[in-house]
N, C-alpha and C positions, 0 to 999 in steps of 0.2 A: 315495596308492598305486602312481601306475604309475611312479613312483620304486622301490619294495620290487620289479617282477616283473624286473627285468635281472640283478641278485645270486639269487635265487631261480633264469630262466633259466639262468645260468650256472653254480650251481651243478650248474644237473643236467645240464650239457652236459657240463660237465668233470667230472661222476662219473661218468655212461658211458667217456669217452675214457678213464679214470684204469682203472675196471674193463677194459678189453680190454685195455687195454694191460699191466696188472697179472697176467692169463689168460692170455698170447704170454708175457710173462715169464717161470713160473713154467714152463709146460707147455715153452717151447721152452731155459728156459738153467736155473733150480735141479733137473725134476726129470730132465735125463738127467743133474746133475754126481750126486743120491744117490743115482739106479738104481745110478750106475761104483762109489762108494764101498762099497753092500749087497755082500756076500757072495758068489755066484752061487747056491750051497743055498740063502738067502732068499731069491729074489726069485724065484726056480724054484719052491719051496714048492705042494706039491698042495693044501697045506691049505688056502693061500689063494686060488692060482687053484680054492676050490671055490665062492670066495661069489660069482663071477661068473657063476654060472648063479642064482642068486637075481636080480641086479642090484644087487650093491655092489661098488664095483670100487676098490680102497684104494687105489691109484696118485691118484687121479680125488679121493677126499676127502683124502689130504695135498695132492693141489694147491687146492685149495680153502682146506686151514687155511694157509698159506702165502699165498697169495691177503689171505687174511680177516687175516692178523699188518703181513704187507707194509702192505695198507690205511689197514687203526689207528694203526701209525705214521704213514703220509702225513700221515695227518687232524692225530695230534698235533702232529709237525711246525709244518701249517700253521697250527693253532690258537696255537700259541707262539709263531709267530713273526705275527701279525699281532693276538695278545691284546691287546696293552702299546697300540695304533695305535684310534685313531678313524676311522672308517672310514664 
């Protein structure tokens, strides 16, 4: 029982740290790069801005999608790395 508690607590801790890292990485590095690549008239479109009044922000949605894809890829690499080894 106790030997299973340490890996579980490490997984929870590392998951939390990875989540914070990915959120800041996407928000501070990836999203500004994407916004620079978008044309100005698409970025300042009043149609997209109208969704902000209803509480939906496209920038946040896109950043959460990128965070999800990066987290899935990191998990895939982690599982692929340790799948052949008996831990």
